[in-house]
C-alpha positions as CSV (number, residue, x, y, z in Angstrom):
1,M,-13.3,4.4,-26.4
2,I,-14.4,1.2,-24.9
3,N,-17.5,-0.4,-26.7
4,A,-20.5,0.4,-24.5
5,N,-22.4,-2.5,-25.6
6,T,-20.1,-5.0,-23.9
7,I,-19.4,-3.2,-20.6
8,V,-22.1,-4.7,-18.5
9,S,-21.8,-8.4,-19.5
10,E,-18.0,-8.5,-19.4
11,L,-18.0,-6.8,-15.9
12,R,-20.8,-9.3,-14.7
13,N,-18.6,-12.3,-15.9
14,L,-15.6,-10.8,-14.2
15,N,-17.3,-10.0,-10.9
16,Y,-18.6,-13.5,-10.5
17,Q,-15.3,-14.9,-8.9
18,F,-15.6,-12.2,-6.2
19,L,-19.1,-13.2,-5.1
20,L,-18.1,-16.7,-4.4
21,N,-17.9,-18.3,-1.1
22,N,-20.1,-15.4,0.4
23,K,-17.7,-12.8,-1.1
24,N,-14.6,-14.4,0.5
25,G,-13.4,-15.6,-2.8
26,F,-10.9,-18.5,-3.2
27,R,-7.2,-18.9,-3.5
28,I,-5.8,-19.3,-7.2
29,D,-2.7,-21.1,-7.4
30,N,-2.2,-21.0,-3.7
31,K,-2.2,-17.2,-3.6
32,N,-4.7,-14.7,-2.2
33,Y,-4.3,-12.4,-5.4
34,I,-4.3,-12.4,-9.3
35,S,-1.9,-10.2,-11.4
36,K,-0.9,-9.5,-15.0
37,A,1.6,-7.0,-16.3
38,G,0.5,-4.9,-19.1
39,K,2.6,-3.1,-21.9
40,I,1.4,0.2,-20.1
41,P,3.3,0.8,-16.9
42,I,0.3,1.6,-15.0
43,L,-1.1,-0.8,-12.3
44,L,-4.6,-1.1,-11.0
45,S,-5.0,-2.6,-7.5
46,A,-8.1,-3.7,-5.9
47,P,-7.4,-5.1,-2.4
48,H,-11.0,-5.2,-1.2
49,A,-12.5,-6.9,-4.0
50,V,-13.4,-9.7,-1.5
51,K,-14.2,-9.2,2.0
52,Q,-11.3,-8.1,4.5
53,Y,-10.8,-8.6,8.4
54,R,-10.1,-5.4,10.2
55,E,-10.1,-4.6,14.0
56,S,-11.6,-7.9,14.9
57,Q,-14.5,-8.1,12.3
58,V,-15.0,-9.2,8.6
59,K,-15.8,-6.0,6.7
60,P,-17.8,-6.1,3.4
61,S,-16.3,-6.3,0.0
62,D,-16.0,-3.2,-2.1
63,Y,-18.5,-4.3,-4.8
64,L,-17.2,-4.4,-8.5
65,T,-13.8,-2.9,-7.7
66,G,-12.0,-6.1,-8.7
67,A,-13.8,-6.4,-11.8
68,L,-13.3,-2.8,-12.8
69,A,-9.6,-3.1,-12.2
70,I,-9.1,-6.2,-14.5
71,Y,-11.7,-4.9,-17.2
72,L,-9.6,-1.5,-17.5
73,A,-6.4,-3.2,-17.5
74,E,-7.2,-5.5,-20.1
75,K,-8.8,-2.8,-22.2
76,C,-6.2,-0.1,-21.6
77,N,-3.4,-2.9,-21.9
78,C,-2.0,-1.9,-18.4
79,S,-1.4,-4.1,-15.2
80,Y,-3.8,-5.3,-12.4
81,F,-3.0,-6.6,-8.9
82,V,-6.3,-7.8,-7.4
83,R,-7.0,-9.7,-4.2
84,V,-9.3,-12.8,-4.8
85,F,-9.5,-14.4,-1.3
86,N,-9.9,-13.1,2.2
87,D,-7.4,-14.9,4.4
88,N,-8.5,-12.6,7.4
89,D,-6.3,-9.6,6.9
90,D,-6.5,-6.4,5.3
91,P,-3.5,-5.2,3.3
92,N,-4.8,-1.7,3.4
93,Y,-4.6,-1.2,7.0
94,P,-3.8,0.6,9.3
95,L,-4.9,4.0,7.9
96,G,-3.3,7.3,8.3
97,T,0.2,6.3,8.9
98,T,3.1,4.6,7.0
99,L,4.5,1.7,8.5
100,L,8.3,1.3,8.8
101,K,8.0,-2.5,8.2
102,I,5.4,-4.5,6.4
103,E,4.4,-8.1,7.0
104,N,1.3,-8.5,4.6
105,N,1.9,-10.9,1.9
106,Y,-0.5,-9.0,-0.7
107,L,1.3,-5.9,0.0
108,K,4.8,-7.3,0.0
109,A,4.0,-9.1,-3.5
110,L,2.4,-5.7,-4.9
111,K,5.4,-3.8,-4.1
112,N,7.8,-6.5,-5.7
113,F,5.5,-6.5,-8.9
114,I,5.9,-2.7,-9.2
115,K,9.6,-3.0,-9.0
116,E,9.9,-6.0,-11.3
117,Y,7.7,-4.5,-14.1
118,N,8.9,-0.7,-13.3
119,Q,5.3,0.6,-13.0
120,F,5.1,4.4,-13.4
121,L,1.7,4.8,-11.4
122,M,-0.2,2.6,-9.2
123,V,-4.0,3.5,-8.5
124,D,-5.6,1.7,-5.7
125,I,-9.4,1.3,-6.4
126,H,-11.9,1.5,-3.4
127,G,-15.5,1.9,-3.0
128,C,-17.4,4.3,-0.7
129,V,-21.1,4.7,0.3
130,N,-23.3,7.2,-1.5
131,S,-23.4,9.4,1.5
132,K,-20.0,10.6,1.0
133,N,-19.7,14.3,-0.2
134,C,-18.1,13.5,-3.6
135,D,-18.7,11.0,-6.4
136,C,-15.0,10.2,-6.5
137,S,-12.1,11.1,-4.1
138,F,-8.3,10.9,-4.9
139,W,-6.1,10.6,-2.0
140,H,-2.7,11.4,-2.5
141,D,-1.4,13.2,0.8
142,N,-1.0,16.7,-0.9
143,Y,0.8,15.3,-3.7
144,N,3.4,13.5,-1.4
145,T,2.4,10.1,-2.9
146,C,2.0,11.2,-6.5
147,K,3.0,13.9,-9.1
148,S,0.6,16.7,-9.2
149,D,0.6,16.6,-13.0
150,V,-0.7,13.0,-12.7
151,I,-3.4,13.8,-10.3
152,K,-4.5,16.8,-12.5
153,I,-5.0,14.4,-15.6
154,F,-7.4,12.4,-13.5
155,E,-9.0,15.3,-12.3
156,N,-9.6,17.0,-15.6
157,N,-11.0,13.8,-17.2
158,F,-13.4,13.2,-14.3
159,N,-14.5,16.9,-14.4
160,C,-15.3,16.5,-18.0
161,Y,-17.7,13.8,-17.3
162,N,-19.4,15.8,-14.9
163,F,-18.2,13.9,-11.4
164,I,-17.9,15.9,-8.3
165,I,-14.4,14.9,-7.2
166,D,-12.1,16.1,-4.3
167,N,-8.5,15.3,-3.0
168,G,-9.5,12.7,-0.4
169,T,-10.4,15.1,2.4
170,E,-12.7,12.4,4.1
171,Y,-10.1,9.7,4.1
172,L,-6.8,9.0,5.8
173,G,-5.0,7.2,3.0
174,G,-4.4,3.3,3.4
175,Q,-1.3,1.4,3.6
176,I,-1.1,0.4,0.0
177,T,-0.9,3.8,-1.4
178,R,1.3,4.8,1.3
179,Q,3.8,2.0,0.9
180,C,3.8,1.9,-3.0
181,A,4.6,5.8,-3.0
182,L,7.9,4.7,-1.6
183,I,8.8,3.4,-4.9
184,T,6.5,4.9,-7.5
185,N,3.8,7.3,-8.1
186,S,0.5,6.2,-6.3
187,F,-3.1,7.4,-5.4
188,Q,-6.2,6.0,-3.8
189,I,-9.4,6.5,-5.5
190,E,-12.7,6.2,-3.6
191,I,-15.8,5.5,-5.8
192,K,-19.4,6.1,-4.7
193,R,-21.7,2.8,-4.8
194,K,-24.2,4.4,-7.3
195,I,-21.3,4.4,-9.8
196,R,-20.2,0.8,-9.2
197,T,-23.5,-0.6,-10.6
198,L,-24.6,-3.1,-13.2
199,K,-28.3,-1.7,-12.9
200,Q,-29.4,-0.1,-16.2
201,D,-30.7,3.0,-14.5
202,N,-27.3,4.0,-13.5
203,Y,-25.5,2.7,-16.4
204,Y,-24.5,6.1,-17.8
205,L,-22.6,6.7,-14.5
206,L,-20.7,3.4,-15.0
207,K,-19.8,4.3,-18.5
208,A,-18.7,7.7,-17.6
209,F,-16.3,6.5,-14.9
210,I,-14.8,3.9,-17.3
211,D,-14.4,6.5,-20.0
212,S,-12.8,8.8,-17.5
213,M,-10.4,6.1,-16.3
214,E,-9.5,5.1,-19.7
215,K,-8.6,8.5,-21.0
216,S,-6.6,9.4,-17.8
217,I,-4.6,6.1,-18.3
218,Y,-3.7,6.8,-21.8
219,E,-2.9,10.5,-21.0
220,T,-0.7,9.6,-18.2
221,Y,1.1,7.1,-20.1
222,D,1.8,9.8,-22.7
223,Y,3.0,11.8,-19.8
224,S,5.5,9.3,-18.5
225,M,6.9,8.8,-21.9
226,R,7.6,12.4,-22.2
227,L,9.2,12.6,-19.0
228,E,11.4,9.5,-20.2
229,K,12.4,11.2,-23.2
230,V,13.7,14.3,-21.1
231,R,15.5,12.0,-19.0
232,R,17.2,10.5,-21.8
233,D,18.1,13.7,-23.5
234,R,19.6,15.0,-20.4
235,K,21.6,11.9,-20.0
236,W,23.4,12.6,-23.5
237,I,24.1,16.3,-22.5
């Protein structure tokens, strides 16, 4: 498991960049995102790590989602793709429909990343308010965007840590999950604000979330390797 003594300090350092420029962030190498491919072909996306522009207004960032994506990817040796600058758009919009053609640069680059590095799963990390019914929600469009076995892995691990979860009934599903599902397994996770905290009184929730994700990432990787073995065995029959 991830060393509990380092979590808060590491996340605080990682999160600093997302608080800059009034939480609008800055471009890095003339891009509005940062990315890194890991050895494990599971990708963590955080498009709302900084503010976004939707329906003629600026929307708040999803606190700590960018730092969590990078932290978990580094610890689990998987991939991340995180938005670091608000250039007055929202790659996850519109909701509730799948566009036939995309023009958003973040979303185009994300899909190219998935293809180039052959990612087995994309998890799009978002934050929600504490008034939502469940601690965490996994939106997957009735498994149309992700294999049911993968969702079950995450559900089982989150249940083990006593999180109240559901299958995204309060959400319509964003463009990132919908578009990435056209090329790989994808689902959207919504995390309550009380979990995305660096405050000591709620630290146990943050640690439980990270442990749940860590176990799920490793188990999903094992599952993907078993599928690959079956595919290769069939190829030689």
